[in-house]
SEGU-298687 format. One line per 3 residues: number of its first residue (from 1); for each residue z, y, x negated of C-alpha. Coordinates in Angstrom, 3 decimals. Layout:
<pavos>
NUM = Z Y X  ...;
</pavos>
This chain:
<pavos>
1 = -29.585 2.230 6.737  -27.185 2.850 9.604  -25.382 6.080 10.461;
4 = -22.557 7.079 8.112  -20.053 9.897 8.453  -20.834 11.044 4.925;
7 = -23.138 9.856 2.124  -22.357 7.040 -0.238  -21.900 8.932 -3.509;
10 = -23.914 7.875 -6.540  -24.148 8.983 -10.160  -23.523 7.881 -13.728;
13 = -20.607 10.051 -14.911  -17.578 9.090 -12.841  -16.226 8.415 -9.349;
16 = -12.809 8.942 -7.783  -11.899 7.892 -4.238  -8.464 8.468 -2.737;
19 = -6.692 8.968 0.556  -6.506 12.766 0.063  -9.094 15.251 -1.121;
22 = -6.834 17.076 -3.588  -5.858 14.039 -5.734  -9.506 12.945 -5.729;
25 = -10.509 16.293 -7.202  -7.580 16.252 -9.654  -8.749 12.866 -10.913;
28 = -12.293 14.153 -11.247  -11.050 17.161 -13.209  -9.481 14.800 -15.736;
31 = -12.778 12.927 -16.095  -14.585 16.238 -16.626  -12.155 17.068 -19.453;
34 = -13.107 13.816 -21.219  -10.315 11.598 -19.925  -10.966 8.016 -18.915;
37 = -10.572 6.348 -15.521  -6.963 5.478 -16.279  -6.032 9.068 -17.141;
40 = -7.714 10.176 -13.916  -5.853 7.611 -11.807  -2.501 8.709 -13.257;
43 = -3.160 12.397 -12.594  -4.309 11.596 -9.063  -1.276 9.357 -8.550;
46 = 1.241 12.026 -9.520  -0.569 14.459 -7.202  -0.462 11.957 -4.340;
49 = 3.344 12.069 -4.632  3.172 15.786 -3.866  0.484 16.147 -1.207;
52 = 1.087 12.924 0.744  4.913 12.802 0.815  4.766 11.046 4.180;
55 = 2.863 8.161 2.575  4.402 7.785 -0.909  6.806 9.304 -3.397;
58 = 7.994 9.117 -7.015  10.724 6.568 -6.203  8.346 4.212 -4.429;
61 = 6.490 1.145 -5.671  3.029 0.350 -7.025  0.826 -2.546 -8.024;
64 = -2.491 -1.726 -9.653  -5.383 -3.811 -10.960  -7.657 -2.628 -13.729;
67 = -10.292 -3.722 -16.215  -11.033 -1.983 -19.498  -14.607 -1.367 -20.572;
70 = -13.946 -2.963 -23.969  -12.485 -6.353 -23.009  -13.340 -6.430 -19.253;
73 = -10.292 -8.581 -18.531  -8.869 -8.004 -15.030  -5.132 -7.308 -15.277;
76 = -2.341 -6.496 -12.812  0.327 -3.909 -13.597  3.373 -4.714 -11.498;
79 = 5.424 -1.598 -10.802  7.257 -3.181 -7.891  10.933 -2.792 -8.683;
82 = 13.356 -5.641 -7.912  16.467 -5.712 -5.765  19.597 -4.220 -7.386;
85 = 22.255 -6.523 -8.813  24.535 -5.693 -5.874  21.903 -6.573 -3.237;
88 = 23.289 -9.952 -2.169  23.242 -11.692 1.198  27.032 -11.451 1.190;
91 = 26.917 -7.675 0.725  24.799 -7.245 3.845  26.845 -9.796 5.819;
94 = 29.983 -7.814 4.982  28.258 -4.811 6.605  27.469 -6.930 9.692;
97 = 23.711 -6.557 9.147  21.194 -9.348 9.822  18.196 -7.298 8.601;
100 = 17.840 -4.814 5.772  17.584 -1.397 7.476  14.162 0.218 7.569;
103 = 15.524 3.562 6.353  18.399 4.813 4.232  19.936 3.930 0.877;
106 = 20.648 0.217 1.373  16.931 -0.634 1.385  16.171 0.913 -2.025;
109 = 14.723 -1.364 -4.702  14.623 -0.149 -8.303  12.093 2.758 -8.194;
112 = 8.804 1.668 -9.733  5.991 4.117 -9.039  6.592 6.810 -11.681;
115 = 7.479 4.188 -14.286  4.244 2.399 -13.453  2.151 5.533 -13.936;
118 = 3.955 6.425 -17.195  3.508 2.901 -18.539  -0.162 2.828 -17.596;
121 = -0.816 6.237 -19.142  0.935 5.262 -22.379  -0.856 1.935 -22.744;
124 = -4.374 2.681 -21.485  -4.829 6.427 -21.102  -5.900 9.002 -23.670;
127 = -4.450 12.311 -22.453  -0.919 13.636 -22.843  1.681 13.479 -20.087;
130 = 1.385 17.257 -19.856  -2.323 16.971 -19.046  -1.706 14.177 -16.539;
133 = 1.165 15.956 -14.772  0.410 19.678 -14.894  -1.771 19.848 -11.775;
136 = 0.703 17.847 -9.691  3.519 20.078 -10.943  1.523 23.158 -9.976;
139 = 0.985 21.924 -6.421  4.699 21.164 -6.068  5.694 24.574 -7.459;
142 = 3.061 26.780 -5.830  2.326 24.839 -2.666  -0.295 22.627 -1.077;
145 = -1.854 22.906 2.401  -0.026 20.514 4.711  -2.402 18.012 6.294;
148 = -1.990 17.421 10.018  -0.410 13.994 9.437  2.299 15.434 7.180;
151 = 3.227 17.888 9.914  3.170 15.160 12.567  5.555 12.978 10.551;
154 = 7.923 15.886 9.876  7.953 16.747 13.582  8.820 13.156 14.502;
157 = 11.849 13.007 12.201  12.961 16.622 12.662  16.114 15.633 14.637;
160 = 17.128 13.194 11.891  16.630 15.856 9.235  18.623 18.468 11.140;
163 = 21.523 16.212 12.083  21.883 13.813 9.160  19.509 14.537 6.235;
166 = 20.049 18.233 5.425  18.536 17.949 1.945  15.256 16.812 3.535;
169 = 15.408 19.612 6.097  15.770 22.122 3.257  12.392 21.047 1.838;
172 = 10.331 20.028 4.864  11.586 22.519 7.469  10.795 25.756 5.605;
175 = 12.490 28.685 7.278  14.182 26.174 9.548  10.935 25.284 11.337;
178 = 8.434 22.439 11.425  5.466 23.679 9.376  2.038 24.299 10.869;
181 = -1.022 22.278 9.766  -2.580 24.052 6.798  0.625 25.895 5.910;
184 = 1.514 25.846 2.227  4.443 23.531 1.495  6.363 23.729 -1.773;
187 = 8.807 21.331 -3.423  10.469 23.302 -6.209  12.904 20.528 -7.118;
190 = 10.084 17.998 -7.601  8.239 20.538 -9.740  11.371 20.866 -11.920;
193 = 11.575 17.079 -12.245  7.965 16.902 -13.394  8.581 19.754 -15.872;
196 = 11.615 18.012 -17.338  9.556 14.857 -17.914  6.888 16.972 -19.631;
199 = 9.576 18.743 -21.673  10.825 15.395 -22.960  7.338 14.650 -24.256;
202 = 6.961 18.169 -25.666  10.134 17.865 -27.732  9.063 14.563 -29.272;
205 = 5.626 15.909 -30.150  7.206 19.028 -31.684  9.302 16.737 -33.878;
208 = 6.192 14.940 -35.124  6.233 12.004 -32.731  3.137 10.260 -31.419;
211 = 1.582 10.467 -27.963  3.150 7.089 -27.120  6.552 8.274 -28.370;
214 = 6.331 11.301 -26.109  5.654 9.242 -22.994  8.454 6.846 -23.968;
217 = 10.797 9.828 -24.036  9.832 10.646 -20.444  10.440 7.012 -19.502;
220 = 13.949 7.224 -20.990  14.681 10.366 -18.970  13.755 8.415 -15.842;
223 = 15.630 5.202 -16.615  18.668 6.488 -18.515  18.621 10.297 -18.404;
226 = 18.767 12.991 -15.749  16.822 11.018 -13.103  19.040 7.954 -13.377;
229 = 22.155 10.122 -13.250  21.031 11.989 -10.127  20.048 8.770 -8.326;
232 = 23.272 6.895 -9.039  25.428 9.864 -8.024  23.455 10.331 -4.805;
235 = 23.567 6.689 -3.637  27.369 6.830 -3.638  27.261 9.315 -0.737;
238 = 26.922 7.471 2.631  23.896 8.451 4.712  22.563 7.559 8.153;
241 = 20.031 4.719 8.299  18.150 2.821 11.012  21.188 0.655 11.764;
244 = 22.671 3.753 13.384  25.479 3.888 10.818  26.128 5.603 7.485;
247 = 25.919 3.425 4.373  26.067 3.892 0.604  23.307 2.559 -1.605;
250 = 23.397 -0.367 -4.036  21.479 0.961 -7.061  23.393 1.294 -10.341;
253 = 22.656 2.832 -13.740  22.303 -0.672 -15.166  19.643 -1.487 -12.553;
256 = 17.633 1.580 -13.535  18.050 1.128 -17.281  17.261 -2.591 -17.437;
259 = 13.939 -2.813 -15.555  10.428 -1.939 -16.688  6.956 -2.524 -15.169;
262 = 4.994 -5.381 -16.700  1.482 -6.835 -16.863  0.362 -10.064 -15.195;
265 = -2.819 -12.056 -14.764  -4.290 -11.729 -11.264  -4.777 -14.446 -8.688;
268 = -8.512 -14.992 -8.199  -11.047 -16.681 -5.941  -14.833 -16.733 -6.164;
271 = -16.822 -15.930 -3.005  -20.629 -15.677 -2.896  -20.847 -15.101 -6.649;
274 = -18.059 -12.485 -6.750  -14.610 -13.137 -8.237  -11.968 -11.286 -6.243;
277 = -8.765 -10.360 -8.122  -5.421 -9.715 -6.408  -1.751 -9.394 -7.347;
280 = 0.386 -12.542 -7.309  2.302 -14.403 -4.631  5.183 -11.908 -4.919;
283 = 2.795 -9.692 -2.942  0.688 -10.442 0.115  -2.446 -10.084 -2.055;
286 = -3.410 -13.775 -2.144  -3.683 -13.773 1.663  -6.998 -11.940 1.143;
289 = -8.152 -14.856 -1.005  -6.975 -17.460 1.506  -8.961 -15.736 4.248;
292 = -12.067 -15.795 2.058  -11.573 -19.488 1.283  -11.308 -20.294 4.997;
295 = -14.391 -18.251 5.906  -16.494 -19.568 3.019  -17.309 -22.708 4.996;
298 = -18.283 -20.873 8.193  -21.280 -18.891 9.398  -19.845 -15.380 9.747;
301 = -21.872 -12.404 10.959  -19.796 -9.197 10.687  -19.719 -6.985 13.766;
304 = -20.500 -9.745 16.259  -17.973 -11.205 18.682  -18.309 -14.638 17.075;
307 = -17.889 -13.211 13.576  -14.841 -11.162 14.557  -13.331 -14.195 16.315;
310 = -13.695 -16.379 13.212  -12.252 -13.674 10.975  -9.234 -13.168 13.265;
313 = -8.514 -16.894 13.453  -8.746 -17.235 9.656  -6.400 -14.256 9.354;
316 = -3.795 -15.907 11.591  -3.807 -19.075 9.482  -3.645 -17.246 6.155;
319 = -0.822 -14.937 7.211  1.172 -17.880 8.593  1.026 -19.295 5.072;
322 = 2.096 -15.930 3.691  5.237 -15.954 5.792  6.038 -19.586 5.001;
325 = 5.232 -19.736 1.284  4.927 -16.340 -0.458  7.735 -14.739 -2.433;
328 = 9.010 -13.886 -5.907  9.936 -17.505 -6.650  8.659 -20.085 -9.121;
331 = 7.777 -22.850 -6.673  5.070 -21.165 -4.568  2.316 -23.841 -4.168;
334 = -0.279 -21.265 -5.147  -2.874 -23.559 -6.688  -3.020 -25.650 -3.532;
337 = -2.999 -22.651 -1.185  -6.130 -21.296 -2.908  -7.878 -24.666 -3.300;
340 = -11.137 -25.579 -1.554  -9.665 -28.842 -0.225  -6.735 -27.069 1.421;
343 = -9.060 -24.449 2.924  -11.349 -27.180 4.292  -8.380 -28.885 5.935;
346 = -7.079 -25.653 7.471  -10.563 -24.554 8.555  -10.609 -27.386 11.101;
349 = -8.000 -25.449 13.093  -10.461 -22.635 13.813  -11.891 -23.392 17.232;
352 = -13.927 -21.564 19.842  -10.858 -20.026 21.483  -8.044 -17.819 20.205;
355 = -4.877 -19.538 19.057  -1.563 -18.250 20.384  0.469 -20.184 17.823;
358 = 1.705 -19.407 14.313  0.555 -22.385 12.265  1.501 -22.480 8.574;
361 = 0.139 -25.358 6.537  1.872 -28.059 4.516  0.520 -27.682 0.964;
364 = 1.332 -30.692 -1.224  2.989 -32.270 1.795  5.797 -29.727 1.876;
367 = 7.354 -28.687 5.186  6.880 -24.981 5.995  9.821 -22.836 7.083;
370 = 9.309 -19.521 8.866  11.812 -16.700 9.367  13.605 -16.828 12.693;
373 = 12.201 -13.788 14.466  11.816 -12.679 18.041  8.329 -12.283 19.466;
376 = 7.837 -8.903 21.106  5.960 -9.227 24.386  3.453 -6.437 24.932;
379 = 0.970 -8.399 26.997  0.670 -10.071 30.351  -1.298 -13.135 31.348;
382 = -4.518 -11.150 31.497  -4.236 -9.571 28.082  -2.655 -6.501 26.507;
385 = -0.431 -4.644 28.946  -1.972 -1.301 29.778  -5.345 -1.957 28.160;
388 = -7.232 1.310 28.273  -3.994 3.296 28.378  -3.557 5.144 25.062;
391 = 0.229 4.731 24.973  0.049 0.936 25.184  -2.337 0.656 22.248;
394 = -0.689 3.432 20.235  2.546 1.434 20.246  0.812 -1.115 18.006;
397 = -1.054 1.331 15.778  0.148 3.354 12.805  1.270 6.191 15.022;
400 = 3.883 7.558 12.632  7.615 7.052 12.240  10.120 6.856 15.049;
403 = 12.748 9.570 15.274  15.017 7.270 13.212  12.462 7.276 10.373;
406 = 11.329 3.671 10.886  7.612 3.215 10.277  5.118 0.361 9.969;
409 = 2.600 1.592 7.434  2.825 4.412 4.938  0.780 4.136 1.768;
412 = -1.829 5.909 -0.362  -4.649 4.599 -2.507  -6.837 5.654 -5.428;
415 = -9.824 4.005 -7.128  -11.572 5.308 -10.240  -14.549 4.205 -12.335;
418 = -15.822 6.119 -15.370  -19.057 6.314 -17.348  -17.803 3.776 -19.887;
421 = -17.108 1.150 -17.238  -13.321 1.397 -17.041  -12.189 0.627 -13.482;
424 = -8.853 0.778 -11.652  -7.537 0.221 -8.139  -3.979 1.441 -7.420;
427 = -1.791 1.225 -4.315  1.301 3.479 -4.587  3.677 3.582 -1.631;
430 = 7.306 3.915 -0.561  9.729 6.756 -1.122  8.403 8.463 2.006;
433 = 9.862 11.670 3.358  11.187 9.643 6.307  12.621 6.774 4.229;
436 = 15.898 8.350 3.114  17.310 11.806 2.326  15.818 13.825 -0.520;
439 = 17.914 13.805 -3.673  18.419 17.580 -4.076  18.289 17.638 -7.886;
442 = 15.059 15.617 -7.972  13.050 16.646 -4.902  12.284 13.136 -3.645;
445 = 13.926 10.311 -1.639  14.427 6.690 -2.603  12.212 3.925 -1.250;
448 = 12.971 1.237 1.321  10.997 -1.764 0.040  13.955 -4.159 0.429;
451 = 13.355 -4.071 4.187  10.573 -6.576 3.493  13.021 -9.205 2.218;
454 = 14.806 -11.549 4.619  18.577 -11.862 4.975  18.012 -15.415 6.206;
457 = 18.849 -17.941 3.477  16.410 -20.529 2.170  13.097 -18.649 2.460;
460 = 10.746 -17.759 -0.429  11.248 -14.091 0.465  15.036 -14.227 0.920;
463 = 16.789 -11.248 -0.653  18.397 -11.863 -4.048  19.470 -9.643 -6.966;
466 = 16.685 -9.045 -9.483  14.042 -10.450 -7.119  11.005 -8.495 -5.985;
469 = 10.684 -8.173 -2.198  7.333 -9.512 -1.030  5.322 -6.334 -0.778;
472 = 2.358 -5.528 1.449  0.831 -3.372 -1.324  -2.447 -4.968 -2.295;
475 = -5.181 -3.290 -4.398  -8.413 -5.195 -5.072  -10.745 -5.528 -8.063;
478 = -13.954 -7.575 -7.972  -15.817 -9.084 -10.909  -19.395 -10.350 -11.052;
481 = -19.675 -12.640 -14.019  -17.686 -10.931 -16.751  -18.220 -7.414 -15.411;
484 = -15.932 -5.378 -13.129  -18.168 -4.157 -10.303  -15.962 -3.037 -7.401;
487 = -12.504 -1.536 -6.812  -11.135 -0.830 -3.346  -8.082 -0.723 -1.139;
490 = -6.579 0.586 2.064  -3.153 1.718 3.229  -1.918 -0.138 6.270;
493 = 1.026 -2.447 5.519  0.222 -5.874 6.965  -3.252 -4.585 7.799;
496 = -4.176 -3.874 4.164  -5.574 -7.347 3.545  -7.280 -7.374 6.921;
499 = -9.107 -4.040 6.693  -10.025 -4.707 3.066  -11.366 -8.145 3.993;
502 = -13.586 -6.709 6.716  -14.905 -4.052 4.315  -15.718 -6.717 1.712;
505 = -17.444 -8.967 4.251  -19.474 -5.984 5.499  -20.664 -5.501 1.917;
508 = -21.312 -9.110 0.910  -22.379 -10.686 4.192  -23.525 -7.623 6.125;
511 = -25.578 -6.022 3.342  -23.984 -2.613 3.884  -23.385 0.053 1.256;
514 = -19.851 1.296 0.508  -19.798 4.056 3.116  -21.446 1.937 5.802;
517 = -18.892 -0.811 5.207  -16.034 1.703 5.505  -17.439 3.356 8.638;
520 = -18.164 0.128 10.540  -15.922 -0.493 13.604  -12.567 -1.821 12.420;
523 = -10.006 -4.209 13.890  -6.815 -6.088 13.033  -4.448 -8.733 14.355;
526 = -0.745 -8.191 15.107  -0.216 -11.925 15.723  2.221 -12.456 12.843;
529 = 5.545 -10.735 12.030  5.442 -7.217 10.658  6.768 -6.899 7.128;
532 = 8.568 -3.743 8.235  11.897 -3.523 10.033  12.447 -4.743 12.773;
535 = 9.663 -7.302 12.076  8.176 -7.534 15.564  4.951 -9.386 16.344;
538 = 2.626 -9.937 19.298  0.975 -13.336 19.625  -2.785 -13.267 20.053;
541 = -3.093 -9.468 20.051  -6.054 -7.882 18.294  -6.613 -4.125 18.091;
544 = -10.211 -2.983 17.763  -12.121 0.289 17.752  -13.834 0.476 21.136;
547 = -17.181 1.616 19.696  -17.717 -2.033 18.725  -19.139 -2.285 22.261;
550 = -18.089 -3.582 25.653  -20.022 -6.831 25.218  -18.010 -7.693 22.094;
553 = -14.720 -6.746 23.768  -15.567 -8.838 26.821  -16.445 -11.912 24.775;
556 = -13.292 -11.643 22.675  -11.220 -11.540 25.859  -13.120 -14.515 27.253;
559 = -12.118 -16.479 24.155  -8.438 -15.762 24.812  -7.808 -12.798 22.504;
562 = -5.393 -10.212 23.894  -7.503 -7.163 23.109  -6.149 -3.669 22.637;
565 = -8.932 -1.094 22.685  -8.277 1.612 20.094  -10.095 4.927 19.748;
568 = -13.534 5.085 18.159  -12.167 6.183 14.762  -8.566 5.029 14.600;
571 = -8.247 1.885 12.453  -8.543 1.507 8.672  -8.282 3.849 5.663;
574 = -10.514 2.377 2.951  -11.339 3.833 -0.457  -13.890 2.243 -2.799;
577 = -15.812 2.712 -6.038  -18.414 0.457 -7.652  -20.498 0.057 -10.790;
580 = -23.802 -1.705 -11.374  -23.600 -3.132 -14.925  -27.393 -3.422 -15.189;
583 = -28.155 0.235 -14.480  -24.826 1.981 -15.096  -25.041 3.465 -11.587;
586 = -21.656 4.367 -10.125  -20.971 4.686 -6.400  -18.087 5.686 -4.131;
589 = -17.096 5.983 -0.495  -13.992 7.044 1.433  -12.545 6.737 4.903;
592 = -13.345 9.537 7.380  -10.568 8.553 9.830  -7.745 11.060 9.834;
595 = -9.954 13.672 8.136  -8.108 13.358 4.846  -9.619 10.759 2.487;
598 = -12.407 11.815 0.154  -14.485 10.522 -2.718  -15.876 12.776 -5.431;
601 = -18.204 12.010 -8.311  -21.430 12.735 -10.056;
</pavos>
């Protein structure tokens, strides 16, 4: 066993792993009260909205994948809201915009996260909404200790808050100042919102209604009641966004009232006896499966220069297909993209040297079309400009939002497994404190997921009313035979299905345990366009934690990779839980980077 930053947890009662220690403990408290894994995930999810407001919020988005202990069928809950009815290409052209802004009201899809949690609790949980929400409400009302990252993000957008987003300044600049790390932050308006949702349930139960009726009442308050009213009134007030101008939003009451989360079957691929389950081609999830299919025919040794090279080259090919073929459309050639024959054909493109091209395939003989984007040059002929200089590498890492609020990657994650064998992996995101101004009556901002859709006509991911923008959110569930055995995920935008892939390969090919696989040196490619505004990319660039070793870095450079050397503990934010069906043993691990993620269990 190699060194790990903390032990791999093991036990038989329950495990919760999330990107913040407080939601992990909240989820565990629900398990201790007799709730199931789904109850625990919901309680943790609502708490994540409070304590990680820089990474997610109630008006964000969420896909989750789960399997029940009784039927063991892997299922996706899609809580990714679609574009509003008014979100047309013509509407943005009239505003003289060629990209959806990365911040502000124009980029808001129909909010999905809270509706997803309410739907999941109603359909698969056992506790009341009161029990699932009361701890999150308490943290919003009475305060939570601000993690260093929250403070860093607030400091970065302080000028925007002071000059343009006063409602956000009122919450996140208490006493008119940037808070200190560890200082208690409160969000009284969000606490009131949570209480009003609980009150809706309470009234129904007092009138003799069922648990399901009570949660449905809270859903109505969100979609047609006080939440919908506050949102639609707020979006009619122009606010500053990343275009440098003030714009109104596009959401309407009809948009909010007409959409609900729904269940789907996952996309799957079997690798070394494990069936990996991901969300559909409306997300980037299947790119994980395409990478596995490409690597399945190669000898890959994780942690070696040759293994990392092969993984990076497979990643480039899979993500080129993502950008050419994925979207919320009916004609995605998904069966072919995940087929062994297609993978074998594409695998021939993986050579000994790094490719500096973006090479989508031609499934079923179709001609690929990529968005017309500018490549951002951050390298010279010898490699990454300023290699060894922290500022050069930090420009490509998740170093927080710009002063305008634009950011690459902001997400949270939670995995839960219980003693009965219920398992869930959830990836909430969006509605960040730097995405748009806080709605004063509600205590949270809207999301900006529409920035991931193109305003260029004729692409699978072209913006259209009622269409889901292709999201980067990508939880993972793994089956062995008919049994769910592993749930994991990582924040990271376009890196989610890279960091998760490396974790999975460390487990399956490297023989590591959960914590070892999380702690292993991490890396990712920035070769393909970012899903986030302004969609820059850097051909051939790979960022890697320098503790991988100078020999590995030297060989990668010799093969033509433009290597950016990151800090020893700077890349990746994995969470994971597992279950051995033969013994009932449960395990968990969590990312030590950033000193925030934790797993708990017994």
